PDB file of all heavy atoms in Angstrom:
ATOM      1  N   MET A   1     -80.200  -0.547 -29.759  1.00  0.00           N
ATOM      2  CA  MET A   1     -78.957  -0.851 -29.058  1.00  0.00           C
ATOM      3  C   MET A   1     -78.366  -2.132 -29.645  1.00  0.00           C
ATOM      4  O   MET A   1     -79.078  -3.086 -29.924  1.00  0.00           O
ATOM      5  CB  MET A   1     -79.200  -1.056 -27.566  1.00  0.00           C
ATOM      6  CG  MET A   1     -79.559   0.212 -26.809  1.00  0.00           C
ATOM      7  SD  MET A   1     -79.933  -0.090 -25.078  1.00  0.00           S
ATOM      8  CE  MET A   1     -78.318  -0.269 -24.422  1.00  0.00           C
ATOM      9  N   SER A   2     -77.072  -2.138 -29.764  1.00  0.00           N
ATOM     10  CA  SER A   2     -76.401  -3.320 -30.291  1.00  0.00           C
ATOM     11  C   SER A   2     -76.265  -4.383 -29.194  1.00  0.00           C
ATOM     12  O   SER A   2     -76.446  -4.114 -28.003  1.00  0.00           O
ATOM     13  CB  SER A   2     -75.033  -2.940 -30.835  1.00  0.00           C
ATOM     14  OG  SER A   2     -74.200  -2.530 -29.773  1.00  0.00           O
ATOM     15  N   ALA A   3     -75.925  -5.573 -29.589  1.00  0.00           N
ATOM     16  CA  ALA A   3     -75.771  -6.675 -28.638  1.00  0.00           C
ATOM     17  C   ALA A   3     -74.629  -6.398 -27.663  1.00  0.00           C
ATOM     18  O   ALA A   3     -74.724  -6.709 -26.465  1.00  0.00           O
ATOM     19  CB  ALA A   3     -75.529  -7.974 -29.394  1.00  0.00           C
ATOM     20  N   GLY A   4     -73.557  -5.793 -28.157  1.00  0.00           N
ATOM     21  CA  GLY A   4     -72.432  -5.467 -27.277  1.00  0.00           C
ATOM     22  C   GLY A   4     -72.807  -4.464 -26.195  1.00  0.00           C
ATOM     23  O   GLY A   4     -72.377  -4.574 -25.046  1.00  0.00           O
ATOM     24  N   ALA A   5     -73.633  -3.485 -26.568  1.00  0.00           N
ATOM     25  CA  ALA A   5     -74.072  -2.486 -25.587  1.00  0.00           C
ATOM     26  C   ALA A   5     -74.968  -3.113 -24.525  1.00  0.00           C
ATOM     27  O   ALA A   5     -74.873  -2.767 -23.341  1.00  0.00           O
ATOM     28  CB  ALA A   5     -74.799  -1.354 -26.295  1.00  0.00           C
ATOM     29  N   ILE A   6     -75.816  -4.029 -24.932  1.00  0.00           N
ATOM     30  CA  ILE A   6     -76.710  -4.700 -23.975  1.00  0.00           C
ATOM     31  C   ILE A   6     -75.903  -5.572 -23.024  1.00  0.00           C
ATOM     32  O   ILE A   6     -76.164  -5.595 -21.815  1.00  0.00           O
ATOM     33  CB  ILE A   6     -77.777  -5.511 -24.725  1.00  0.00           C
ATOM     34  CG1 ILE A   6     -78.709  -4.548 -25.471  1.00  0.00           C
ATOM     35  CG2 ILE A   6     -78.574  -6.383 -23.764  1.00  0.00           C
ATOM     36  CD1 ILE A   6     -79.696  -5.221 -26.384  1.00  0.00           C
ATOM     37  N   VAL A   7     -74.917  -6.271 -23.540  1.00  0.00           N
ATOM     38  CA  VAL A   7     -74.063  -7.104 -22.682  1.00  0.00           C
ATOM     39  C   VAL A   7     -73.315  -6.243 -21.683  1.00  0.00           C
ATOM     40  O   VAL A   7     -73.252  -6.573 -20.488  1.00  0.00           O
ATOM     41  CB  VAL A   7     -73.084  -7.940 -23.548  1.00  0.00           C
ATOM     42  CG1 VAL A   7     -72.017  -8.590 -22.684  1.00  0.00           C
ATOM     43  CG2 VAL A   7     -73.840  -8.975 -24.352  1.00  0.00           C
ATOM     44  N   MET A   8     -72.758  -5.127 -22.114  1.00  0.00           N
ATOM     45  CA  MET A   8     -72.042  -4.236 -21.199  1.00  0.00           C
ATOM     46  C   MET A   8     -72.987  -3.631 -20.161  1.00  0.00           C
ATOM     47  O   MET A   8     -72.600  -3.447 -19.004  1.00  0.00           O
ATOM     48  CB  MET A   8     -71.331  -3.131 -21.973  1.00  0.00           C
ATOM     49  CG  MET A   8     -70.141  -3.616 -22.780  1.00  0.00           C
ATOM     50  SD  MET A   8     -68.899  -4.439 -21.774  1.00  0.00           S
ATOM     51  CE  MET A   8     -68.361  -3.091 -20.749  1.00  0.00           C
ATOM     52  N   LEU A   9     -74.219  -3.323 -20.565  1.00  0.00           N
ATOM     53  CA  LEU A   9     -75.213  -2.806 -19.627  1.00  0.00           C
ATOM     54  C   LEU A   9     -75.512  -3.837 -18.550  1.00  0.00           C
ATOM     55  O   LEU A   9     -75.546  -3.508 -17.356  1.00  0.00           O
ATOM     56  CB  LEU A   9     -76.492  -2.426 -20.374  1.00  0.00           C
ATOM     57  CG  LEU A   9     -77.675  -1.974 -19.518  1.00  0.00           C
ATOM     58  CD1 LEU A   9     -77.359  -0.643 -18.853  1.00  0.00           C
ATOM     59  CD2 LEU A   9     -78.928  -1.870 -20.355  1.00  0.00           C
ATOM     60  N   ILE A  10     -75.706  -5.071 -18.943  1.00  0.00           N
ATOM     61  CA  ILE A  10     -76.004  -6.134 -17.976  1.00  0.00           C
ATOM     62  C   ILE A  10     -74.819  -6.349 -17.047  1.00  0.00           C
ATOM     63  O   ILE A  10     -74.995  -6.485 -15.820  1.00  0.00           O
ATOM     64  CB  ILE A  10     -76.394  -7.431 -18.712  1.00  0.00           C
ATOM     65  CG1 ILE A  10     -77.739  -7.235 -19.404  1.00  0.00           C
ATOM     66  CG2 ILE A  10     -76.441  -8.611 -17.758  1.00  0.00           C
ATOM     67  CD1 ILE A  10     -78.137  -8.354 -20.324  1.00  0.00           C
ATOM     68  N   ILE A  11     -73.605  -6.355 -17.590  1.00  0.00           N
ATOM     69  CA  ILE A  11     -72.415  -6.535 -16.750  1.00  0.00           C
ATOM     70  C   ILE A  11     -72.281  -5.398 -15.744  1.00  0.00           C
ATOM     71  O   ILE A  11     -72.003  -5.622 -14.556  1.00  0.00           O
ATOM     72  CB  ILE A  11     -71.152  -6.651 -17.624  1.00  0.00           C
ATOM     73  CG1 ILE A  11     -71.158  -7.977 -18.375  1.00  0.00           C
ATOM     74  CG2 ILE A  11     -69.888  -6.519 -16.781  1.00  0.00           C
ATOM     75  CD1 ILE A  11     -70.057  -8.108 -19.401  1.00  0.00           C
ATOM     76  N   SER A  12     -72.508  -4.165 -16.173  1.00  0.00           N
ATOM     77  CA  SER A  12     -72.375  -3.033 -15.248  1.00  0.00           C
ATOM     78  C   SER A  12     -73.458  -3.067 -14.175  1.00  0.00           C
ATOM     79  O   SER A  12     -73.192  -2.729 -13.017  1.00  0.00           O
ATOM     80  CB  SER A  12     -72.401  -1.714 -16.008  1.00  0.00           C
ATOM     81  OG  SER A  12     -73.642  -1.539 -16.657  1.00  0.00           O
ATOM     82  N   ILE A  13     -74.670  -3.465 -14.531  1.00  0.00           N
ATOM     83  CA  ILE A  13     -75.738  -3.574 -13.531  1.00  0.00           C
ATOM     84  C   ILE A  13     -75.395  -4.633 -12.501  1.00  0.00           C
ATOM     85  O   ILE A  13     -75.572  -4.428 -11.291  1.00  0.00           O
ATOM     86  CB  ILE A  13     -77.084  -3.868 -14.222  1.00  0.00           C
ATOM     87  CG1 ILE A  13     -77.570  -2.630 -14.971  1.00  0.00           C
ATOM     88  CG2 ILE A  13     -78.130  -4.340 -13.227  1.00  0.00           C
ATOM     89  CD1 ILE A  13     -78.783  -2.867 -15.841  1.00  0.00           C
ATOM     90  N   VAL A  14     -74.879  -5.775 -12.955  1.00  0.00           N
ATOM     91  CA  VAL A  14     -74.511  -6.849 -12.026  1.00  0.00           C
ATOM     92  C   VAL A  14     -73.383  -6.399 -11.104  1.00  0.00           C
ATOM     93  O   VAL A  14     -73.413  -6.679  -9.897  1.00  0.00           O
ATOM     94  CB  VAL A  14     -74.115  -8.118 -12.813  1.00  0.00           C
ATOM     95  CG1 VAL A  14     -73.433  -9.141 -11.919  1.00  0.00           C
ATOM     96  CG2 VAL A  14     -75.338  -8.725 -13.476  1.00  0.00           C
ATOM     97  N   VAL A  15     -72.412  -5.662 -11.631  1.00  0.00           N
ATOM     98  CA  VAL A  15     -71.297  -5.204 -10.799  1.00  0.00           C
ATOM     99  C   VAL A  15     -71.781  -4.215  -9.746  1.00  0.00           C
ATOM    100  O   VAL A  15     -71.444  -4.334  -8.560  1.00  0.00           O
ATOM    101  CB  VAL A  15     -70.192  -4.582 -11.685  1.00  0.00           C
ATOM    102  CG1 VAL A  15     -69.179  -3.818 -10.842  1.00  0.00           C
ATOM    103  CG2 VAL A  15     -69.498  -5.660 -12.497  1.00  0.00           C
ATOM    104  N   VAL A  16     -72.593  -3.242 -10.141  1.00  0.00           N
ATOM    105  CA  VAL A  16     -73.056  -2.214  -9.188  1.00  0.00           C
ATOM    106  C   VAL A  16     -73.968  -2.822  -8.138  1.00  0.00           C
ATOM    107  O   VAL A  16     -73.750  -2.649  -6.933  1.00  0.00           O
ATOM    108  CB  VAL A  16     -73.750  -1.058  -9.939  1.00  0.00           C
ATOM    109  CG1 VAL A  16     -74.450  -0.138  -8.966  1.00  0.00           C
ATOM    110  CG2 VAL A  16     -72.743  -0.293 -10.773  1.00  0.00           C
ATOM    111  N   TRP A  17     -75.011  -3.523  -8.545  1.00  0.00           N
ATOM    112  CA  TRP A  17     -75.954  -4.092  -7.587  1.00  0.00           C
ATOM    113  C   TRP A  17     -75.339  -5.236  -6.791  1.00  0.00           C
ATOM    114  O   TRP A  17     -75.666  -5.436  -5.624  1.00  0.00           O
ATOM    115  CB  TRP A  17     -77.235  -4.535  -8.283  1.00  0.00           C
ATOM    116  CG  TRP A  17     -78.053  -3.362  -8.695  1.00  0.00           C
ATOM    117  CD1 TRP A  17     -78.179  -2.862  -9.942  1.00  0.00           C
ATOM    118  CD2 TRP A  17     -78.848  -2.514  -7.843  1.00  0.00           C
ATOM    119  NE1 TRP A  17     -78.993  -1.757  -9.921  1.00  0.00           N
ATOM    120  CE2 TRP A  17     -79.420  -1.526  -8.656  1.00  0.00           C
ATOM    121  CE3 TRP A  17     -79.119  -2.506  -6.481  1.00  0.00           C
ATOM    122  CZ2 TRP A  17     -80.248  -0.545  -8.146  1.00  0.00           C
ATOM    123  CZ3 TRP A  17     -79.944  -1.525  -5.981  1.00  0.00           C
ATOM    124  CH2 TRP A  17     -80.497  -0.556  -6.808  1.00  0.00           C
ATOM    125  N   GLY A  18     -74.429  -5.981  -7.409  1.00  0.00           N
ATOM    126  CA  GLY A  18     -73.728  -7.035  -6.680  1.00  0.00           C
ATOM    127  C   GLY A  18     -72.821  -6.467  -5.607  1.00  0.00           C
ATOM    128  O   GLY A  18     -72.729  -7.009  -4.506  1.00  0.00           O
ATOM    129  N   GLY A  19     -72.156  -5.362  -5.913  1.00  0.00           N
ATOM    130  CA  GLY A  19     -71.328  -4.706  -4.906  1.00  0.00           C
ATOM    131  C   GLY A  19     -72.151  -4.164  -3.756  1.00  0.00           C
ATOM    132  O   GLY A  19     -71.756  -4.259  -2.594  1.00  0.00           O
ATOM    133  N   LEU A  20     -73.305  -3.604  -4.071  1.00  0.00           N
ATOM    134  CA  LEU A  20     -74.195  -3.110  -3.018  1.00  0.00           C
ATOM    135  C   LEU A  20     -74.686  -4.256  -2.140  1.00  0.00           C
ATOM    136  O   LEU A  20     -74.679  -4.152  -0.909  1.00  0.00           O
ATOM    137  CB  LEU A  20     -75.378  -2.370  -3.643  1.00  0.00           C
ATOM    138  CG  LEU A  20     -76.431  -1.855  -2.662  1.00  0.00           C
ATOM    139  CD1 LEU A  20     -75.837  -0.797  -1.751  1.00  0.00           C
ATOM    140  CD2 LEU A  20     -77.622  -1.307  -3.404  1.00  0.00           C
ATOM    141  N   ALA A  21     -75.105  -5.350  -2.758  1.00  0.00           N
ATOM    142  CA  ALA A  21     -75.596  -6.506  -2.000  1.00  0.00           C
ATOM    143  C   ALA A  21     -74.480  -7.102  -1.143  1.00  0.00           C
ATOM    144  O   ALA A  21     -74.711  -7.474   0.014  1.00  0.00           O
ATOM    145  CB  ALA A  21     -76.162  -7.548  -2.953  1.00  0.00           C
ATOM    146  N   THR A  22     -73.269  -7.174  -1.681  1.00  0.00           N
ATOM    147  CA  THR A  22     -72.140  -7.705  -0.918  1.00  0.00           C
ATOM    148  C   THR A  22     -71.807  -6.815   0.269  1.00  0.00           C
ATOM    149  O   THR A  22     -71.550  -7.303   1.373  1.00  0.00           O
ATOM    150  CB  THR A  22     -70.909  -7.843  -1.828  1.00  0.00           C
ATOM    151  OG1 THR A  22     -71.249  -8.684  -2.932  1.00  0.00           O
ATOM    152  CG2 THR A  22     -69.741  -8.438  -1.084  1.00  0.00           C
ATOM    153  N   ALA A  23     -71.831  -5.505   0.072  1.00  0.00           N
ATOM    154  CA  ALA A  23     -71.553  -4.574   1.170  1.00  0.00           C
ATOM    155  C   ALA A  23     -72.605  -4.691   2.272  1.00  0.00           C
ATOM    156  O   ALA A  23     -72.272  -4.704   3.459  1.00  0.00           O
ATOM    157  CB  ALA A  23     -71.501  -3.146   0.646  1.00  0.00           C
ATOM    158  N   MET A  24     -73.864  -4.800   1.876  1.00  0.00           N
ATOM    159  CA  MET A  24     -74.929  -4.941   2.875  1.00  0.00           C
ATOM    160  C   MET A  24     -74.790  -6.258   3.636  1.00  0.00           C
ATOM    161  O   MET A  24     -74.970  -6.308   4.856  1.00  0.00           O
ATOM    162  CB  MET A  24     -76.292  -4.857   2.198  1.00  0.00           C
ATOM    163  CG  MET A  24     -76.619  -3.481   1.677  1.00  0.00           C
ATOM    164  SD  MET A  24     -78.137  -3.413   0.732  1.00  0.00           S
ATOM    165  CE  MET A  24     -79.325  -3.986   1.917  1.00  0.00           C
ATOM    166  N   TYR A  25     -74.445  -7.332   2.933  1.00  0.00           N
ATOM    167  CA  TYR A  25     -74.267  -8.631   3.579  1.00  0.00           C
ATOM    168  C   TYR A  25     -73.110  -8.597   4.573  1.00  0.00           C
ATOM    169  O   TYR A  25     -73.241  -9.078   5.703  1.00  0.00           O
ATOM    170  CB  TYR A  25     -74.032  -9.699   2.506  1.00  0.00           C
ATOM    171  CG  TYR A  25     -73.696 -11.055   3.063  1.00  0.00           C
ATOM    172  CD1 TYR A  25     -74.676 -11.828   3.678  1.00  0.00           C
ATOM    173  CD2 TYR A  25     -72.409 -11.561   2.965  1.00  0.00           C
ATOM    174  CE1 TYR A  25     -74.360 -13.074   4.190  1.00  0.00           C
ATOM    175  CE2 TYR A  25     -72.097 -12.796   3.475  1.00  0.00           C
ATOM    176  CZ  TYR A  25     -73.076 -13.557   4.084  1.00  0.00           C
ATOM    177  OH  TYR A  25     -72.767 -14.789   4.593  1.00  0.00           O
ATOM    178  N   LEU A  26     -71.986  -8.010   4.173  1.00  0.00           N
ATOM    179  CA  LEU A  26     -70.827  -7.955   5.067  1.00  0.00           C
ATOM    180  C   LEU A  26     -71.085  -7.062   6.276  1.00  0.00           C
ATOM    181  O   LEU A  26     -70.632  -7.372   7.384  1.00  0.00           O
ATOM    182  CB  LEU A  26     -69.601  -7.484   4.295  1.00  0.00           C
ATOM    183  CG  LEU A  26     -69.062  -8.480   3.269  1.00  0.00           C
ATOM    184  CD1 LEU A  26     -67.910  -7.861   2.483  1.00  0.00           C
ATOM    185  CD2 LEU A  26     -68.622  -9.760   3.939  1.00  0.00           C
ATOM    186  N   LEU A  27     -71.789  -5.945   6.081  1.00  0.00           N
ATOM    187  CA  LEU A  27     -72.126  -5.096   7.226  1.00  0.00           C
ATOM    188  C   LEU A  27     -73.111  -5.781   8.155  1.00  0.00           C
ATOM    189  O   LEU A  27     -73.099  -5.547   9.370  1.00  0.00           O
ATOM    190  CB  LEU A  27     -72.695  -3.763   6.748  1.00  0.00           C
ATOM    191  CG  LEU A  27     -71.658  -2.744   6.297  1.00  0.00           C
ATOM    192  CD1 LEU A  27     -72.352  -1.522   5.707  1.00  0.00           C
ATOM    193  CD2 LEU A  27     -70.771  -2.344   7.451  1.00  0.00           C
ATOM    194  N   HIS A  28     -73.963  -6.626   7.616  1.00  0.00           N
ATOM    195  CA  HIS A  28     -74.909  -7.375   8.455  1.00  0.00           C
ATOM    196  C   HIS A  28     -74.161  -8.414   9.286  1.00  0.00           C
ATOM    197  O   HIS A  28     -74.479  -8.623  10.451  1.00  0.00           O
ATOM    198  CB  HIS A  28     -75.964  -8.048   7.584  1.00  0.00           C
ATOM    199  CG  HIS A  28     -76.959  -8.849   8.365  1.00  0.00           C
ATOM    200  ND1 HIS A  28     -77.901  -8.260   9.165  1.00  0.00           N
ATOM    201  CD2 HIS A  28     -77.142 -10.178   8.469  1.00  0.00           C
ATOM    202  CE1 HIS A  28     -78.622  -9.210   9.730  1.00  0.00           C
ATOM    203  NE2 HIS A  28     -78.176 -10.382   9.323  1.00  0.00           N
ATOM    204  N   ARG A  29     -73.155  -9.062   8.692  1.00  0.00           N
ATOM    205  CA  ARG A  29     -72.390 -10.080   9.412  1.00  0.00           C
ATOM    206  C   ARG A  29     -71.427  -9.470  10.424  1.00  0.00           C
ATOM    207  O   ARG A  29     -71.208 -10.038  11.494  1.00  0.00           O
ATOM    208  CB  ARG A  29     -71.590 -10.928   8.430  1.00  0.00           C
ATOM    209  CG  ARG A  29     -72.438 -11.942   7.706  1.00  0.00           C
ATOM    210  CD  ARG A  29     -71.620 -12.871   6.871  1.00  0.00           C
ATOM    211  NE  ARG A  29     -70.578 -13.503   7.656  1.00  0.00           N
ATOM    212  CZ  ARG A  29     -69.435 -13.956   7.152  1.00  0.00           C
ATOM    213  NH1 ARG A  29     -69.199 -13.832   5.872  1.00  0.00           N
ATOM    214  NH2 ARG A  29     -68.540 -14.530   7.913  1.00  0.00           N
ATOM    215  N   HIS A  30     -70.820  -8.321  10.083  1.00  0.00           N
ATOM    216  CA  HIS A  30     -69.829  -7.678  10.954  1.00  0.00           C
ATOM    217  C   HIS A  30     -70.170  -6.195  11.084  1.00  0.00           C
ATOM    218  O   HIS A  30     -69.552  -5.354  10.440  1.00  0.00           O
ATOM    219  CB  HIS A  30     -68.417  -7.820  10.370  1.00  0.00           C
ATOM    220  CG  HIS A  30     -67.994  -9.224  10.127  1.00  0.00           C
ATOM    221  ND1 HIS A  30     -67.662 -10.082  11.134  1.00  0.00           N
ATOM    222  CD2 HIS A  30     -67.872  -9.935   8.979  1.00  0.00           C
ATOM    223  CE1 HIS A  30     -67.342 -11.258  10.627  1.00  0.00           C
ATOM    224  NE2 HIS A  30     -67.470 -11.190   9.317  1.00  0.00           N
ATOM    225  N   PRO A  31     -71.151  -5.865  11.928  1.00  0.00           N
ATOM    226  CA  PRO A  31     -71.533  -4.449  12.047  1.00  0.00           C
ATOM    227  C   PRO A  31     -70.430  -3.628  12.694  1.00  0.00           C
ATOM    228  O   PRO A  31     -69.665  -4.128  13.515  1.00  0.00           O
ATOM    229  CB  PRO A  31     -72.779  -4.491  12.932  1.00  0.00           C
ATOM    230  CG  PRO A  31     -72.675  -5.760  13.688  1.00  0.00           C
ATOM    231  CD  PRO A  31     -71.929  -6.727  12.792  1.00  0.00           C
ATOM    232  N   GLU A  32     -70.344  -2.375  12.281  1.00  0.00           N
ATOM    233  CA  GLU A  32     -69.371  -1.466  12.877  1.00  0.00           C
ATOM    234  C   GLU A  32     -69.956  -0.944  14.189  1.00  0.00           C
ATOM    235  O   GLU A  32     -70.965  -0.249  14.194  1.00  0.00           O
ATOM    236  CB  GLU A  32     -69.074  -0.318  11.930  1.00  0.00           C
ATOM    237  CG  GLU A  32     -68.412  -0.748  10.651  1.00  0.00           C
ATOM    238  CD  GLU A  32     -68.125   0.423   9.736  1.00  0.00           C
ATOM    239  OE1 GLU A  32     -68.380   1.573  10.142  1.00  0.00           O
ATOM    240  OE2 GLU A  32     -67.667   0.178   8.621  1.00  0.00           O
ATOM    241  N   LEU A  33     -69.318  -1.279  15.287  1.00  0.00           N
ATOM    242  CA  LEU A  33     -69.800  -0.852  16.591  1.00  0.00           C
ATOM    243  C   LEU A  33     -69.257   0.546  16.884  1.00  0.00           C
ATOM    244  O   LEU A  33     -68.114   0.851  16.569  1.00  0.00           O
ATOM    245  CB  LEU A  33     -69.346  -1.833  17.669  1.00  0.00           C
ATOM    246  CG  LEU A  33     -69.834  -3.273  17.475  1.00  0.00           C
ATOM    247  CD1 LEU A  33     -69.231  -4.170  18.544  1.00  0.00           C
ATOM    248  CD2 LEU A  33     -71.345  -3.331  17.522  1.00  0.00           C
ATOM    249  N   PRO A  34     -70.077   1.395  17.487  1.00  0.00           N
ATOM    250  CA  PRO A  34     -69.594   2.751  17.810  1.00  0.00           C
ATOM    251  C   PRO A  34     -68.519   2.686  18.893  1.00  0.00           C
ATOM    252  O   PRO A  34     -68.591   1.891  19.824  1.00  0.00           O
ATOM    253  CB  PRO A  34     -70.840   3.464  18.317  1.00  0.00           C
ATOM    254  CG  PRO A  34     -71.755   2.384  18.762  1.00  0.00           C
ATOM    255  CD  PRO A  34     -71.458   1.191  17.883  1.00  0.00           C
ATOM    256  N   GLU A  35     -67.497   3.523  18.727  1.00  0.00           N
ATOM    257  CA  GLU A  35     -66.430   3.580  19.727  1.00  0.00           C
ATOM    258  C   GLU A  35     -66.867   4.497  20.860  1.00  0.00           C
ATOM    259  O   GLU A  35     -67.442   5.542  20.646  1.00  0.00           O
ATOM    260  CB  GLU A  35     -65.150   4.105  19.089  1.00  0.00           C
ATOM    261  CG  GLU A  35     -64.611   3.189  18.024  1.00  0.00           C
ATOM    262  CD  GLU A  35     -63.321   3.739  17.443  1.00  0.00           C
ATOM    263  OE1 GLU A  35     -62.753   4.677  18.031  1.00  0.00           O
ATOM    264  OE2 GLU A  35     -62.894   3.202  16.413  1.00  0.00           O
ATOM    265  N   THR A  36     -66.566   4.068  22.086  1.00  0.00           N
ATOM    266  CA  THR A  36     -66.908   4.889  23.247  1.00  0.00           C
ATOM    267  C   THR A  36     -65.606   5.395  23.883  1.00  0.00           C
ATOM    268  O   THR A  36     -64.577   4.725  23.857  1.00  0.00           O
ATOM    269  CB  THR A  36     -67.707   4.087  24.284  1.00  0.00           C
ATOM    270  OG1 THR A  36     -66.925   2.949  24.702  1.00  0.00           O
ATOM    271  CG2 THR A  36     -69.020   3.596  23.694  1.00  0.00           C
ATOM    272  N   ASP A  37     -65.661   6.571  24.461  1.00  0.00           N
ATOM    273  CA  ASP A  37     -64.504   7.164  25.129  1.00  0.00           C
ATOM    274  C   ASP A  37     -64.515   6.876  26.620  1.00  0.00           C
ATOM    275  O   ASP A  37     -63.653   7.351  27.340  1.00  0.00           O
ATOM    276  CB  ASP A  37     -64.474   8.676  24.895  1.00  0.00           C
ATOM    277  CG  ASP A  37     -64.206   9.021  23.445  1.00  0.00           C
ATOM    278  OD1 ASP A  37     -63.615   8.172  22.752  1.00  0.00           O
ATOM    279  OD2 ASP A  37     -64.593  10.107  23.020  1.00  0.00           O
ATOM    280  N   GLU A  38     -65.471   6.107  27.076  1.00  0.00           N
ATOM    281  CA  GLU A  38     -65.594   5.825  28.499  1.00  0.00           C
ATOM    282  C   GLU A  38     -64.587   4.755  28.914  1.00  0.00           C
ATOM    283  O   GLU A  38     -64.274   3.855  28.168  1.00  0.00           O
ATOM    284  CB  GLU A  38     -66.996   5.326  28.831  1.00  0.00           C
ATOM    285  CG  GLU A  38     -68.075   6.342  28.498  1.00  0.00           C
ATOM    286  CD  GLU A  38     -69.458   5.755  28.690  1.00  0.00           C
ATOM    287  OE1 GLU A  38     -69.567   4.622  29.182  1.00  0.00           O
ATOM    288  OE2 GLU A  38     -70.429   6.444  28.349  1.00  0.00           O
ATOM    289  N   ALA A  39     -64.088   4.887  30.144  1.00  0.00           N
ATOM    290  CA  ALA A  39     -63.185   3.879  30.685  1.00  0.00           C
ATOM    291  C   ALA A  39     -63.992   2.668  31.121  1.00  0.00           C
ATOM    292  O   ALA A  39     -65.159   2.804  31.515  1.00  0.00           O
ATOM    293  CB  ALA A  39     -62.431   4.457  31.873  1.00  0.00           C
ATOM    294  N   PRO A  40     -63.404   1.485  31.068  1.00  0.00           N
ATOM    295  CA  PRO A  40     -64.119   0.295  31.547  1.00  0.00           C
ATOM    296  C   PRO A  40     -64.476   0.422  33.022  1.00  0.00           C
ATOM    297  O   PRO A  40     -63.735   1.024  33.805  1.00  0.00           O
ATOM    298  CB  PRO A  40     -63.120  -0.840  31.325  1.00  0.00           C
ATOM    299  CG  PRO A  40     -62.144  -0.310  30.322  1.00  0.00           C
ATOM    300  CD  PRO A  40     -62.128   1.175  30.497  1.00  0.00           C
ATOM    301  N   ALA A  41     -65.595  -0.141  33.428  1.00  0.00           N
ATOM    302  CA  ALA A  41     -66.095   0.000  34.809  1.00  0.00           C
ATOM    303  C   ALA A  41     -65.193  -0.696  35.814  1.00  0.00           C
ATOM    304  O   ALA A  41     -65.071  -0.252  36.948  1.00  0.00           O
ATOM    305  CB  ALA A  41     -67.516  -0.540  34.902  1.00  0.00           C
ATOM    306  N   ASP A  42     -64.549  -1.799  35.450  1.00  0.00           N
ATOM    307  CA  ASP A  42     -63.752  -2.548  36.410  1.00  0.00           C
ATOM    308  C   ASP A  42     -62.388  -1.901  36.707  1.00  0.00           C
ATOM    309  O   ASP A  42     -61.743  -2.239  37.678  1.00  0.00           O
ATOM    310  CB  ASP A  42     -63.543  -3.983  35.937  1.00  0.00           C
ATOM    311  CG  ASP A  42     -62.840  -4.060  34.591  1.00  0.00           C
ATOM    312  OD1 ASP A  42     -62.690  -3.026  33.946  1.00  0.00           O
ATOM    313  OD2 ASP A  42     -62.450  -5.188  34.204  1.00  0.00           O
ATOM    314  N   SER A  43     -61.937  -0.938  35.896  1.00  0.00           N
ATOM    315  CA  SER A  43     -60.627  -0.327  36.140  1.00  0.00           C
ATOM    316  C   SER A  43     -60.717   0.906  37.050  1.00  0.00           C
ATOM    317  O   SER A  43     -59.684   1.451  37.424  1.00  0.00           O
ATOM    318  CB  SER A  43     -59.984   0.084  34.806  1.00  0.00           C
ATOM    319  OG  SER A  43     -60.746   1.104  34.218  1.00  0.00           O
ATOM    320  N   ALA A  44     -61.929   1.337  37.421  1.00  0.00           N
ATOM    321  CA  ALA A  44     -62.067   2.515  38.285  1.00  0.00           C
ATOM    322  C   ALA A  44     -61.657   2.156  39.707  1.00  0.00           C
ATOM    323  O   ALA A  44     -62.004   1.110  40.238  1.00  0.00           O
ATOM    324  CB  ALA A  44     -63.498   3.009  38.264  1.00  0.00           C
ATOM    325  N   SER A  45     -60.875   3.046  40.343  1.00  0.00           N
ATOM    326  CA  SER A  45     -60.414   2.756  41.717  1.00  0.00           C
ATOM    327  C   SER A  45     -61.082   3.663  42.700  1.00  0.00           C
ATOM    328  O   SER A  45     -61.184   4.823  42.551  1.00  0.00           O
ATOM    329  CB  SER A  45     -58.912   2.952  41.815  1.00  0.00           C
ATOM    330  OG  SER A  45     -58.252   2.032  40.962  1.00  0.00           O
TER     331      SER A  45
END
C-alpha cells in the first residue's frame, strides 16, 4: 500500500469511529425519551 492509501485509510477510520463515538456521547447526554399518549394526571376531571 502506498503512503497516500494508508493516510486515507486512517482518515476514514477516524471519521467513522469518531462519528460513532460522538453519536453515543450525545445520546448519553440527551437520551430520547419515549412519547406517551396518556393525558397528564392533573388534568383529569
